[in-house]
N, C-alpha and C positions, 0 to 999 in steps of 0.2 A: 442457608450456606454461610459459613464463616467468612468474614471479610478478608481474612488472611489466605484464604484458599483460592488458588488459581483455577484448579479444576476440582469438581466434586461430583461423585455419583452416588445415588441412593437407590437401594432396593433393585439392583440390576438383575434381570432374568434374561438369559440368551440361550438360544437353541441352534443346533445344526440339524435341520430336518426335524425328526421326532425326538432327537437326543437333547435332553435338558442339560446344558453345560454349566451356566452360572445360576447360583441359587440365592438370589437376594443379596448381592454384593454391595457393600458400602465402601467407598474408596475416595480418598481425597489427597491432593498434592498442594502444599502451601507454597507461596512465593519464595523462591530461593532454597527450597527444600530438595534433598536427594532422598528418594525412596527406592529401596531394594525389594524386588518381588521374586519370591523363591517358591519352589515346589517341584515335585518329580514331574516327569513328562506326562502329558495328558490330564493335568490338574486344573486347566482352565486359564493359565497365565496369558497365553497369546489371545485366547478368546476375549478376555477382559480388555486387553489392549485394543483389539480390533473393534470391540463394542464401543469403547470410549471414542475411537476414531471414526465411527460411522461406517466401518467396513462390514460389521456384522450387526444386524438389527436387534435392538433390545425389545423383548416382548413386553416387559414390564420395567418400571423404574425411570429414573431421570438422570441426565447428564447435564451439568452446568459448567460453563467456562466464564469466569468473571461475573457470576451471577446470572448470566443469560442462559436460557434453556437451549441446549444444543442436541438433545436426544435424537438419534437417527438422522442428524443433519448430514448432508452430503460431505464426503471426506474433504473435498476442496474447500468448503466453508470452514471446517474445523482447522484445516491447515492455515487459512487466513487469519485465524485468531492467534497465530503464533505458535502452533504445535507442529513439531518436526518428528518424524518417525524413521528410525533405522530398523527395518524388518529383519526377522530371521530369514537367512538366505541372502541378505544384503541388498538385492534388487537393483544393482548398478546397471547402467546401459553398456552392454558388452560391445556394441558397435561404435561407441563414442570414446574418445581419448580421455585420459584423466583430466586434462584441462577443460574439455567440453562438458564432462560430468559435473565438474565444480561450477563452471561459469553458468550453465543452464539453470542452476538452482539459486544463483545470486540475487538477493533482493534485501532491501533494509527492512527493519522491523516496522511495525505499524506506526510507531512514534518517530520513525526516521533514524533510529539507532542502527549503526553499522559496526557493532563490536567485532563481528567476524567478517573480515575482509578476505579476499583471495590470498593476499600476502601473509595474513596471520594464519590462515589455515595451513599454508605451506610451511610456515615456521613451526607450527604444532606437529605437522606430519612431514618431516624432512625427506622421508622415503618417497612420498608422492612428488615432491619437488624434483626428484631425480628421474621421475617417470612420466612427466607431463604429457609426452607425445605418444606414450604407450596406450593401446587400446584396453578397454576394461577386461577383455578376455585374456590379456596377456599378464595380468596381475596374479600374484599368489593369493591364497585365501586371506592371509593377514593384511595384505595390501588392499584387497577388496573391501575388507571391513574398515580400514582407515579411510578409504575413499567414501564409503557409505556414510561414515560419521562426519567426515569433512563436508560432504554435500549437504547433509542436514544442518550443519553449523552455518553454511553459506546462506541459509534462509533467515539468519538472525532470530532464532526462535526464543520464545518465552518459556516453552516446555519442550525438553528434548526427551523422547522415548526410545529406549534401545532394547530390543528383543534378542535374547541370547547373545550377549555382548561378545563372548569369547568361545562360542560353540564351535567345536571342530578344529580349533586352532592349536598348533603345537605350543607346548608350555612356554618356550622362550617368547614366541610372538604374543601369546596370551598375557604374559607379564608386561610386554611393551604396551598392549592395549590398556591394561589397568593403569600403567603409569600415565598414559595420555589422558585417560578418563579422570584421573585425580587432578591433572593440570587443568582440564576443562572445568571440573567441579569448582576449583578454587576461583577461577575467573568468573564462572557462571553465578556462584553465590553472591560475589561482590556486585553483580549487575542484577540481582534479583531473579535470575533464570532458574527454573526448576528442572529436575532430572528424574526420570524413572528408568531403572535398569533391571532387566531380567537376566539372571545368570545362576549357575549352580555352585559357583565358587564362594562359599559363605564367608571365608576369611577375607577375601579381596573385596567382596561386596560390602561387607560390614565396615571395612576401613574407610569407605567413601560415603556410605549412607547414613542419614540422620535417623532413619526409621526403617524397619524390615517387616515385611508381611509374608506369611506362608499360605499358599492356596492348597487345599486338598478337596478334590472332587467339587470344585466350583464354590467352595466356601472358605472364608478366612478363618484359620484356626489359631493364628498368632499374629500380633501386631505390637511392636516394641523396638527398642534399641538392640544393637548387636550384643552388648554386654548382658542385656536381659535374656536374650535368646541363648547365649553361650552358657548362662547359669542354669539352663534346662537341658542338659545333654540328652535326657530321655526323649524329649520332644524333637530334638534335632535328629536323633537316631530314627525315630519312628517316621518322621515326615521328609527328612532330607537324606537319610542313610549316612549321616556323619557320625 
């Protein structure tokens, strides 16, 4: 494992029942790096994330965090390594208020760092500040996504993983989410925090990512910068439909 990599996976194979989903994936995220993960639906993006997080067992391969083997570790053990997850579908607690959703997740990083406080999250998401006493079920889809991201930040993660960052959101709200992610990216990089983002918006994702990967049927078919990918329009059309 490279000393610069916060998380590294080698030769991952994962299954859902008899269905072989990941086929020997190698994947790494460096400290302070932003990685964009792309591909059409059903190509294995979410399965990759869930395997890294211990939510789907790896049949073969290895996952390391800070050089320590964490393959198939319990998800709470991986979370304690400073990994925060914003799942597809957001997963907020509908019966808790915005305030409660945020505060229940609050904790310093392992080194005592509190870069993301309750006040800073509200400053980053002013719409949430206006809805602190609203229940999770009373929020719009965009507000729920903001809450899910804010809740993840309250754990002061070293690695923030967002699955389908703007899926199903109106274009205006999606643009707001990208603006917020760019703001988070700037502060995260300065603090050495890494980010992995899954989304279908190539232009927006490439604007914040250092490196992009495309998954096709559980295999990585491209890895490189946004400009390198943009220089291969036939590849984008074939695998992303752009």
